[in-house]
N, C-alpha and C positions, 0 to 999 in steps of 0.2 A: 899398560896397566898389569898388575900382578895380583894375585890372591894368595893368602897364607892362612893356614890353619895355626892358630896360636891358643893352646890350652890355658885357661885361667882357673885358679882355685877360688871357687866362690866363698870359701871360709874366710877370706880376709874381709868379707863384708858383712858377716853375722853381727847383728845388733842393729844394723841399718834397716830403714823400711824397704820391704819387698815391693816390687813393681810387677804387677800382673803375675804374682806368685813366685817371683825369683829375684835373684840378684844380677843377673847379667847385664841389665841396663847400665850398671856402674862401669862395666868394662871399658867403655869408650873413655873413661877418665885415666886408664892405664896405658893408653897408646903411646904417650911420649917416651915411656920406658920400654914397653914391649916392642916398639919399632925404633929402637935407638939409632938405627942406621938410616933413617928417613927424617927428612925435614918437613914434609908435608904429606897429609893423607885425608882422603875423602871418606868420612864415615857416613852411612845412611841406614835408616831403619829398613826392615824388610818389606814395609807396606808402601814403599815409594814406587811410582811408575813415571818414569820420565819420558818425555816425548821430544828430547833433544839429544845432541851428541854431547857426551860428558866431557869431552875435550874443550868445549866452550867454557864449562865450569872450571876446568883446570886452568885455563888462561886468567882467571880471576885472581890468581895468587898475587899477593902483595905483602911485602916484608914488613909493612907498617901495622899489620893486623894480626892477631892471635887466632881469630876465628872468622870464617866466612860462612854466612848462612842466610836464612830468610826469616822475615818477621813471622812470628807465631800468632796468628789470629784467633786461636781458638778461645771461644768465651769461657768455657770451662776452665781451661789452665790460667788464663788471666784472672778470672774471679777468684781462683784459689791461691795463685802466687801473689798478686797485688797486696792483699791485706797481710799476708805473712812477711812480705818484704818490709812493708812500712811498719808493722809491729816490731821488727827486729831492727829498724833503723837503716834499712838498705833502700837506695834509691831505686824507683820503679818507673819505667817509661814505656808506654804501649808501643811507641814509634820504633823503639831499639830492642825490645825483648824479642830474642831470636828462638827459633825451634832447634833444639838439640838433635832432632830426627834426622837433619842433615847438618852435619858438622864438619866444615872443611877446615882441619886443624894445621896451624903453623906450629909444628911440634918443636921446633927449635926455639921458638919464643916461649913455649910452654915450660921447657926444660930451663931456660936462662932465668925465667922469672919465678920459677917454683910453683906455677899455677897448678899442677897435679896435686901437690901437697896441700895447697891452699883449699882446693875443692873437696879433697878428703877430709879436711879438717872441718869444713862447713856442714858436710852431710851429718856431723854429729848433732846438729840443731834439728834434724828431720824436717827439711823443707817440704812443702806439698808435692813439687815436681821433681824431687831428688836431684839427680845430676843436672838437669836443665836448669833448675833454680840456681844451683851453686855456680854453673858455668856463667850464667848471666850476671851473677854478682862479681866473679873473679874476673872476667874479661871485659867488664864495662869499659867503654871508651876505646876498645881495640878490637871492635867488631865491624866488619864490613858487610852490609847488607847487599844481597843480590836480588834480582827480580823473582816474583813469586812463581815463574815457571819452574823453579827448581824445587818447589814445594810438591808434596804428594797431591795427585789428582784423583784419588779413588772416587770422590763425589761426582767426578765428570764421566767417569767410566760406568759407575752404577748410581744414577741420580737418585737422590733421596727427596721425597716430597717435603721434608721439614727443612731443607737447606735451600736457601735462595739461589737462583741461577747466577747471580753476580758474586757468590762466594768464590 
């Protein structure tokens, strides 16, 4: 594993919707160009707590897929994105809608297919969940879903009374 500090100029995102007060959520869309010497990268949000060896996830690489991730089961997100997808003529399937909080990118495929540019174009339509929405549109049919053990488990560490145990 390696870690890199790569500065990003947020000015390129001015005019897009902010997420939690800023534009940094969009930086994951820049990874194909920022990491031009890499073919694969695992991106994860800072609220992830994994209870497994990340090498297991790394072994899930498969050249047929542009993204490897988990299903996003959040009702808030699904209730926000599903109507927007349908209104704008994009297919929406609860079973394949993935969480961009964990995005294992096939950067080579992204570059070959021009997906970064497509995602940036789609952001101009201000989808409800910003980059996650456009990644789900762009990568449709090229997403490998992995078990939910790779999803964040904050509810398990700090149980919430309003979240069922089966969540």
